[in-house]
C-alpha positions in Angstrom: 0.0 0.0 0.0 2.3 2.8 -1.3 1.3 6.2 -0.1 0.2 8.5 -2.9 1.1 12.2 -3.2 -1.5 14.8 -2.5 -1.8 18.5 -2.3 -0.8 20.0 1.1 -3.5 21.1 3.4 -2.7 23.6 6.2 -4.5 23.8 9.5 -3.9 24.7 13.1 -2.2 24.1 16.5 0.1 21.6 18.1 -1.2 20.3 21.3 -2.8 17.2 22.5 -6.3 16.2 23.3 -7.4 13.3 25.2 -9.5 10.2 25.4 -11.7 8.7 22.9 -14.4 6.0 23.0 -14.3 2.5 21.6 -16.2 1.1 18.8 -15.7 -1.5 16.2 -16.3 -2.9 12.9 -14.4 -5.6 11.2 -10.7 -5.6 10.2 -7.3 -3.6 8.5 -5.5 -1.4 5.9 -3.8 2.0 5.3 -2.4 4.7 3.0 -3.2 8.3 2.0 -5.4 11.4 1.8 -5.2 14.7 0.0 -5.7 18.4 0.9 -4.9 21.9 0.0 -4.8 25.3 1.6 -7.3 28.0 0.7 -8.9 31.1 2.1 -8.2 33.8 3.5 -8.3 37.6 3.4 -11.6 37.7 1.6 -13.0 34.3 2.5 -13.8 33.7 -1.1 -14.9 30.2 -2.3 -12.7 28.0 -4.3 -12.8 28.5 -8.1 -15.3 26.3 -9.8 -12.7 24.7 -12.1 -10.8 23.1 -9.2 -10.7 19.3 -8.7 -13.6 17.6 -6.9 -13.1 17.7 -3.2 -14.2 14.7 -1.1 -14.3 14.4 2.7 -13.8 11.2 4.5 -14.6 10.5 8.2 -13.0 7.2 9.3 -14.6 5.4 12.2 -11.3 4.4 13.7 -8.1 3.5 11.9 -6.7 1.8 15.0 -9.0 -1.1 13.9 -7.1 -3.1 11.3 -10.2 -3.6 9.1 -10.9 0.1 9.1 -7.2 0.7 8.4 -7.5 -1.2 5.1 -10.7 0.5 4.1 -9.1 3.9 4.6 -6.2 2.8 2.5 -8.5 1.7 -0.3 -10.3 5.0 -0.2 -7.0 7.0 -0.4 -5.9 4.8 -3.3 -9.2 5.2 -5.2 -9.2 8.9 -4.7 -5.7 9.2 -6.0 -6.5 7.1 -9.0 -9.6 9.2 -9.7 -7.6 12.5 -9.5 -9.8 14.0 -6.7 -8.8 15.7 -3.6 -9.4 13.7 -0.4 -9.6 15.5 3.0 -9.9 13.0 5.8 -10.2 12.8 9.6 -10.3 9.8 12.0 -13.3 9.8 14.4 -11.6 7.1 16.4 -14.7 5.5 17.9 -15.9 8.7 19.4 -19.0 10.8 18.7 -17.4 14.0 20.0 -14.4 13.4 17.7 -16.7 12.6 14.8 -18.4 16.0 15.2 -15.1 17.8 15.5 -13.9 16.0 12.4 -17.0 17.1 10.5 -16.3 20.7 11.5 -12.7 20.4 10.4 -13.7 19.0 7.1 -16.5 21.5 6.6 -13.9 24.3 6.3 -12.4 22.6 3.2 -15.1 23.5 0.7 -16.1 19.9 0.0 -18.4 18.6 -2.8 -19.4 15.4 -1.1 -18.5 13.2 1.9 -17.8 9.6 2.7 -18.9 9.2 6.3 -18.1 6.1 8.4 -18.5 7.3 12.0 -19.8 4.4 14.0 -22.7 5.8 16.0 -26.1 6.2 14.3 -27.4 8.3 17.2 -24.8 11.0 16.3 -25.5 11.0 12.6 -27.7 14.1 12.6 -25.1 16.2 14.6 -22.3 15.0 12.4 -24.2 15.7 9.1 -25.1 19.1 10.4 -21.5 19.9 11.3 -20.4 19.5 7.7 -23.5 21.2 6.2 -25.5 18.1 5.3 -23.4 17.6 2.2 -24.5 14.6 0.0 -23.0 11.6 1.7 -21.9 8.1 0.9 -22.2 6.0 4.1 -20.3 2.8 4.8 -21.7 0.0 7.0 -23.4 2.5 9.4 -26.4 4.5 8.5 -25.9 8.3 8.7 -29.4 9.5 8.7 -30.3 12.9 7.1 -27.4 13.3 4.8 -27.1 9.7 3.5 -27.6 9.4 -0.2 -25.8 6.1 -0.9 -25.0 3.1 1.3 -21.8 1.2 0.5 -20.4 -1.7 2.3 -21.4 -5.0 3.9 -24.7 -6.8 3.9 -24.6 -7.8 7.5 -27.3 -10.4 7.3 -25.9 -12.1 4.1 -22.4 -12.0 5.6 -23.8 -13.6 8.8 -25.4 -16.4 6.7 -22.1 -17.1 4.9 -20.1 -17.1 8.1 -22.6 -19.3 10.0 -22.8 -21.8 7.1 -19.0 -22.0 7.1 -18.9 -22.8 10.8 -21.8 -25.3 10.4 -20.1 -27.1 7.5 -17.0 -27.5 9.6 -18.9 -28.7 12.7 -20.8 -31.2 10.6 -17.7 -32.6 8.8 -15.6 -32.8 12.0 -18.0 -33.5 14.8 -21.3 -34.5 13.2 -22.7 -31.2 14.5 -22.0 -32.3 18.1 -20.6 -29.4 20.2 -20.5 -28.2 23.8 -20.9 -24.5 23.3 -21.6 -21.9 20.7 -20.1 -18.5 21.7 -21.3 -15.4 19.8 -19.0 -12.3 20.2 -21.4 -9.4 19.6 -21.8 -5.6 19.9 -25.1 -5.0 21.7 -24.6 -1.3 21.6 -25.5 -1.4 17.8 -28.6 -3.6 18.0 -29.7 -3.4 14.4 -26.3 -4.3 12.9 -25.7 -6.8 15.7 -29.0 -8.5 14.8 -28.0 -8.8 11.2 -24.4 -10.0 11.7 -24.7 -12.1 14.8 -28.3 -13.2 14.2 -27.5 -14.0 10.5 -24.5 -16.0 11.7 -26.5 -18.1 14.1 -29.2 -18.6 11.4 -26.6 -19.7 8.9 -25.1 -22.2 11.4 -28.5 -23.6 12.3 -29.3 -24.1 8.6 -26.6 -26.7 8.6 -26.6 -28.1 12.2 -30.1 -27.4 13.4 -31.2 -25.2 16.3 -28.6 -24.2 18.9 -30.1 -25.0 22.4 -30.2 -22.1 24.8 -28.1 -24.2 27.2 -25.3 -24.2 24.7 -25.4 -20.6 23.7 -23.4 -17.8 25.2 -22.9 -14.1 24.3 -19.8 -12.0 24.7 -20.7 -8.3 24.5 -17.5 -6.5 23.4 -18.9 -3.2 24.6 -19.7 -4.4 28.1 -17.3 -3.5 30.9 -15.1 -0.7 29.7 -13.7 1.2 26.8 -11.2 -1.5 25.8 -13.2 -3.9 23.6 -10.5 -6.5 23.3 -10.0 -6.6 27.1 -13.8 -7.0 27.5 -13.7 -10.0 25.1 -10.8 -11.5 26.8 -12.3 -11.2 30.3 -15.8 -12.4 29.4 -14.5 -15.3 27.3 -12.2 -16.4 30.1 -15.2 -16.3 32.5 -17.2 -18.5 30.1 -14.3 -21.0 29.9 -14.3 -21.4 33.6 -18.0 -22.4 33.6 -17.4 -25.3 31.1 -14.2 -27.0 32.3 -14.9 -30.2 30.5 -16.0 -28.7 27.2 -13.7 -29.7 24.3 -15.7 -28.4 21.3 -16.4 -24.7 21.7 -17.5 -22.9 18.6 -16.8 -19.2 18.4 -18.5 -16.8 16.0 -16.8 -13.3 16.0 -19.3 -11.1 14.2 -17.5 -7.7 14.6 -14.0 -8.3 13.5 -11.0 -10.6 13.7 -9.3 -8.7 16.6 -12.1 -9.9 18.8 -11.6 -13.5 17.7 -7.9 -13.2 18.3 -8.5 -11.9 21.8 -10.8 -14.8 22.6 -8.3 -17.3 21.3 -5.5 -15.7 23.3 -7.7 -16.1 26.4 -8.2 -19.8 25.6 -4.5 -20.3 25.1 -3.8 -18.7 28.4 -6.1 -21.2 30.0 -4.5 -24.1 28.1 -7.7 -24.5 26.2 -6.7 -23.3 22.7 -7.3 -26.8 21.2 -10.9 -26.7 22.4 -11.8 -23.5 20.5 -12.9 -23.4 16.9 -13.3 -19.9 15.4 -15.0 -18.3 12.4 -14.6 -14.5 12.0 -16.1 -11.6 10.1 -13.5 -9.7 8.1 -10.8 -11.8 6.4 -8.4 -8.9 6.4 -4.6 -9.3 6.5 -4.6 -9.4 10.3 -6.4 -12.8 10.1 -4.4 -14.3 7.2 -1.7 -16.0 9.3 -4.4 -17.6 11.5 -6.6 -18.7 8.6 -3.6 -20.3 6.9 -1.7 -21.8 9.8 -3.9 -22.1 12.9 -6.0 -25.2 12.7 -8.4 -23.7 15.3 -9.2 -20.8 13.0 -11.7 -22.3 10.5 -12.1 -19.3 8.3 -13.7 -15.9 7.8 -16.5 -14.4 5.8 -14.7 -11.9 3.7 -15.8 -8.2 3.8 -13.0 -7.3 1.3 -12.1 -4.0 2.9 -9.6 -3.4 0.1 -12.6 -3.1 -2.3 -14.5 -0.4 -0.4 -12.7 2.5 -2.0 -13.4 1.2 -5.5 -17.2 1.4 -4.6 -17.4 4.4 -2.3 -15.2 6.9 -4.2 -17.0 6.6 -7.6 -20.3 6.9 -5.7 -19.1 10.1 -3.9 -17.8 11.5 -7.2 -21.2 10.9 -8.8 -22.9 12.7 -5.9 -20.5 15.6 -6.3 -21.4 15.8 -10.0 -25.1 15.7 -9.3 -25.5 12.1 -10.6 -27.4 9.2 -9.0 -25.1 6.2 -8.3 -28.0 4.2 -6.8 -29.2 3.7 -3.3 -27.2 0.7 -2.1 -23.9 -0.9 -3.2 -23.0 -4.1 -1.4 -19.8 -6.1 -1.0 -20.1 -9.6 -2.4 -19.4 -11.7 0.7 -17.6 -15.0 0.4 -16.2 -17.6 2.9 -12.4 -17.8 2.9 -10.3 -20.5 4.5 -6.9 -22.1 4.0 -8.0 -23.7 0.7 -9.0 -20.5 -1.1 -7.5 -17.5 0.7 -4.5 -17.1 -1.6 -6.8 -17.2 -4.6 -8.4 -13.9 -3.4 -5.3 -12.5 -1.7 -2.1 -13.6 -3.4 -0.1 -11.5 -0.9 -1.1 -14.0 1.8 1.0 -16.7 0.2 4.1 -15.6 2.0 2.4 -16.0 5.3 1.7 -19.7 5.1 5.0 -20.5 6.7 5.3 -17.3 8.7 8.2 -16.3 6.5 9.5 -12.8 6.6 8.7 -10.4 3.9 11.2 -10.3 1.0 14.2 -8.1 1.6 13.9 -6.3 -1.7 10.5 -4.7 -0.9 10.3 -0.9 -0.4 11.1 0.6 2.9 8.0 0.5 5.2 7.4 3.3 7.7 4.8 3.4 10.4 3.2 6.7 11.6 1.2 7.2 14.7 -0.6 10.5 14.6 -1.5 12.2 17.9 -4.9 13.3 16.7 -5.9 14.4 13.2 -9.0 16.1 14.4 -6.7 18.9 15.5 -6.0 21.1 12.5 -2.3 21.5 13.2 -1.8 17.7 13.4 -3.9 17.3 10.3 -1.3 19.4 8.3 1.6 17.5 9.8 0.0 14.2 8.8 -0.5 15.6 5.3 3.1 16.6 5.1 4.3 13.2 6.2 2.1 11.5 3.5 3.5 13.8 0.8 7.1 13.3 1.9 6.6 9.5 2.0 5.1 9.5 -1.5 7.9 11.6 -2.9 10.5 9.3 -1.3 8.8 6.2 -2.7 8.4 4.5 0.6 5.3 2.7 2.0 3.6 4.5 4.8 1.3 2.7 7.2 -0.5 5.1 9.6 -2.9 5.2 12.5 -4.5 8.0 14.4 -4.1 7.7 18.2 -6.7 10.5 18.6 -5.6 11.9 21.9 -5.8 8.5 23.7 -3.1 6.3 25.3 -5.3 3.2 24.8 -5.7 3.9 21.1 -2.0 4.7 20.7 -1.2 1.2 22.0 -3.8 -0.4 19.8 -2.4 1.6 16.8 1.1 0.3 17.7 -0.2 -3.3 17.7 -1.9 -2.7 14.3 1.2 -1.2 12.8 3.4 -3.9 14.3 1.7 -6.5 12.0 2.9 -4.6 8.8 6.5 -5.6 8.9 7.8 -2.1 9.4 11.4 -0.9 9.1 11.0 2.3 11.3 8.3 4.4 12.9 7.4 8.0 13.2 5.6 8.3 16.5 3.6 11.3 17.7 1.3 10.0 20.3 0.9 12.7 22.9 1.5 11.1 26.3 5.1 10.5 27.5 3.9 8.2 30.3 2.6 5.8 27.6 5.8 5.8 25.6 7.2 2.6 26.9 4.0 0.6 26.3 3.5 2.1 22.8 7.1 1.3 21.9 6.8 -2.2 23.2 3.6 -2.8 21.2 5.4 -2.2 17.9 8.6 -4.1 18.9 10.8 -1.1 19.9 11.5 -0.3 16.3 13.9 2.6 15.7 11.7 5.7 16.0 11.5 9.3 14.9 9.5 11.2 17.5 7.8 14.5 16.9 7.4 17.1 19.6 6.7 14.5 22.4 9.5 12.3 23.8 8.9 8.6 23.2 11.4 7.1 25.7 13.0 3.8 25.0 12.6 3.6 21.2 13.4 7.2 20.3 16.4 7.7 18.1 15.7 11.1 16.6 13.6 14.0 17.8 12.0 16.1 15.1 9.8 19.1 15.6 9.4 22.3 17.6 11.9 23.7 20.1 9.3 24.7 22.6 11.5 27.1 24.6 12.8 28.9 21.5 9.2 29.1 20.1 8.1 30.6 23.4 10.8 33.2 23.3 9.8 34.2 19.7 6.1 34.4 20.6 6.8 36.4 23.8 9.0 38.8 22.1 6.4 39.4 19.4 3.7 40.1 22.1 6.2 42.3 24.0 7.1 44.3 20.9 3.4 45.0 20.2 2.7 46.0 23.9 5.7 48.3 23.9 4.8 50.0 20.6 1.1 50.4 21.3 0.9 50.8 25.1 4.4 51.5 26.3 4.3 48.1 28.0 1.4 49.2 30.1 -1.3 46.5 30.4 -4.0 45.2 32.8 -3.6 41.5 32.5 -1.3 38.8 30.9 -3.3 35.6 30.4 -1.4 32.4 29.6 -3.3 29.5 28.1 -1.4 26.4 29.1 -1.5 22.7 29.4 -0.5 21.8 32.9 -1.0 18.0 32.2 2.3 18.2 30.2 4.5 20.0 32.6 7.8 19.8 30.7 6.4 21.0 27.4 4.3 23.6 29.2 7.3 25.0 31.0 9.1 25.4 27.6 6.3 26.9 25.6 4.4 28.9 28.2 7.5 29.7 30.4 9.5 30.7 27.3 6.7 32.9 26.1 6.6 34.8 29.4 10.4 35.1 29.4 10.4 36.4 25.9 7.7 39.0 26.8 9.5 40.0 29.9 12.7 40.5 27.9 10.9 43.4 26.2 8.5 44.7 28.8 10.1 43.7 32.1 8.7 41.4 34.8 5.0 40.5 34.7 3.6 41.2 38.3 1.8 38.2 39.8 -1.2 40.4 40.3 -1.5 40.8 36.5 -0.8 37.2 35.6 -3.5 34.5 35.1 -3.4 31.0 33.8 -6.0 29.1 31.8 -5.4 25.4 32.0 -7.0 23.8 28.8 -7.0 20.4 30.4 -8.8 21.5 33.6 -12.6 20.8 33.7 -13.4 18.1 31.2 -12.3 16.5 27.9 -13.4 19.4 25.7 -10.3 21.6 25.8 -11.9 24.5 23.9 -14.8 24.6 26.2 -12.4 24.6 29.2 -10.6 27.6 27.7 -13.9 29.4 26.9 -15.2 28.9 30.4 -12.1 29.8 32.3 -11.4 32.9 30.2 -15.0 34.1 30.7 -14.5 33.7 34.4 -11.3 35.8 34.3 -13.0 38.5 32.3 -15.6 38.9 35.0 -12.9 39.5 37.6 -11.5 42.5 35.7 -14.5 44.4 34.4 -12.5 47.6 33.9 -9.5 46.1 32.1 -9.0 47.4 28.6 -5.6 45.8 27.7 -5.6 42.1 28.2 -2.7 40.3 26.6 -3.3 36.6 25.8 -0.6 34.1 25.0 -1.9 30.8 23.6 1.0 28.4 23.9 -0.8 25.2 22.7 -2.5 26.2 19.5 -4.6 28.7 17.7 -7.9 27.0 18.4 -7.4 27.8 22.1 -6.8 31.4 21.2 -9.9 31.5 19.0 -12.0 30.1 21.8 -10.7 32.8 24.2 -11.4 35.5 21.7 -14.9 34.2 21.1 -15.5 34.3 24.8 -14.4 37.9 24.9 -16.6 38.8 21.9 -19.6 37.2 23.7 -18.9 39.5 26.7 -18.6 42.5 24.4 -14.9 42.7 25.3 -13.3 41.6 22.0 -11.6 45.0 21.7 -9.9 44.6 25.0 -8.1 41.4 24.1 -4.8 41.2 22.2 -3.6 37.7 21.2 -0.4 35.9 20.2 -0.6 32.3 19.4 1.6 29.3 18.8 1.0 27.6 15.4 0.4 30.0 12.5 -1.3 27.3 10.5 -4.1 28.0 8.0 -6.8 28.2 10.6 -5.2 31.3 12.1 -4.4 33.1 8.7 -7.7 35.0 8.5 -7.3 36.3 12.0 -3.6 37.2 11.5 -4.5 39.1 8.3 -7.8 40.7 9.2 -8.3 40.7 13.0 -6.6 43.7 14.6 -6.8 42.0 18.0 -4.7 39.0 16.7 -1.2 40.3 16.8 0.5 37.3 15.2 1.8 33.8 15.8 5.1 32.1 16.3 5.2 29.7 13.3 5.6 26.0 13.9 5.5 25.3 10.1 3.5 22.0 10.3 3.8 21.7 6.5 7.5 21.2 6.9 7.5 18.3 9.5 7.3 15.6 6.8 10.3 16.9 5.0 12.3 16.5 8.2 10.7 13.4 9.8 10.5 11.1 6.7 14.1 11.4 5.6 15.2 10.8 9.2 13.0 7.7 9.4 14.4 6.4 6.1 17.9 6.9 7.5 17.0 4.8 10.6 15.5 2.1 8.4 18.7 1.9 6.4 20.9 1.8 9.5 22.2 5.3 9.1 22.4 8.1 11.8 20.4 11.2 10.9 21.4 13.0 14.1 19.8 13.3 17.5 17.7 16.4 17.1 16.2 18.2 14.1 14.3 21.4 15.0 11.9 23.6 13.1 13.2 27.1 12.5 10.5 29.2 14.4 9.7 32.7 13.2 7.1 35.3 14.2 4.5 35.8 11.5 2.0 38.7 11.4 0.0 40.6 8.8 3.2 42.1 7.4 5.0 38.9 6.5 2.5 36.0 6.6 2.0 35.9 2.8 5.8 35.8 2.3 5.8 32.4 4.0 2.4 31.2 2.9 1.4 32.7 -0.5 -1.8 30.8 -0.4 -3.0 33.1 2.4 -3.0 36.0 -0.1 -6.4 35.0 -1.4 
């Protein structure tokens, strides 16, 4: 899956968000997306003769099946010559809505939407303006025009018949237990897949007695679905100590099946378990070929989704009617026919390593593409990988340590040579590194402990000094350094980085205007008060404004991204105090360009140049993959950008 080149899309902020919820689907893949910068000074629309622009919301690329689907969509979009703007909802309704807002700013023509929660469909559709939408596997309500993907009931019948045929040939349909791994939080889809699977099995072996039927609900017990499966399946095994024929149907993906089998192995019961899964993606190929307990899978062919969804979305963008439903042709794959459908699986039959003459394979863990700044960095990495002719396998950790670890496991299966790792939580570094085998790693902005070989990215302290000096120069020229309040928007959950960025910013300001008295200093902690960082900023800044009703010069330093600054300014506007607030941000990505150019209260930004990260990180990762030494640290050259010089660095902002 070679990453394809796309136009660069610019966005905002470098920080970190936090948790995401679970969800699921089926199984894996990965590759590319495509964006471009637009906007700014006059907010004019894109010219009509530009390429078609499609948006794509992934449900969660940490899931191997989804990973493959995403790759197929990127490949199909590249082949069709359309621009693809994408964002990973990562099993979270809140993130799906944020993704929709991020994509809405790109002037899209149509959307491919695969967020996993039907109850959130209306809000997600509304957030991207109810554009005509191709949905995949999960209904998306008001904006859905075409459904592409699996026929859950038909897939279930195929899977169940496959398990039934095995049980009949091996045991004369005599068995001790039928365990169905389900997702009861999606009742309609669950009824189709799990219900169809049982019906298909019973069509061969007759009715499953209630006494022999058990359900594992992967959503019951916590946010880690695989841990839920492991725990519940272990509990079931303890209730049937003498059972030797335990049939397992995994209706929501091969990772669930693998978790159940691992639990059985831990109990010394692996030989008692016989599995059929839904998916048949690459993560299951070694088991289908080599594990006699893994009977086979109903194939969902995730690698074919893009060839169906992208043409349908293009048709919608052009005002054509591609039809109401486009289904995958499900088939049962086992060791006898897997290679016929997936020739690449042939090398897995003996667990042999991939051939040495293959292209370099790099992994990339994004911290959270729902953040505009991160989105640009991700785009720059994709573009640099495509230009270098290396394969890029990527996964979005989406502000979550659990997801970062799952991403690492997913990437570990791809036979990588090196990794670019930008998960946002240093405390999770050891676990994440271990999950992808401690491969040599390029880290970006956040230290990654034991596997880090090269650091690429911002120099937080230097960036702070530049930003602070920019705010100080403004305060000196406009107010003779007289001000009522200096408000620092910080992230106290990352104390080292916070000390560099926020501390450096204050030091840079004080280098121009002298010491900031404690009586005039306030901190907004974007992580204090809940998972919605922008709401935390809005609320805390509003509270600060109420304490200084007579203040007319309030200097704001936003050290963790322009979205925080925008949230603070919006709060001031709501209070009728916008003219009292003067802002400097960290980032200078495209989301801040209109304010830098047109808003007299937005003084400028220290630039982190997210569009340049890929040109630094990818060559460093290639060097590691080849056994070379690219050096220990590679820093961005930070500069202060304001209305006088922004266009010199970003000509696209001139529009």
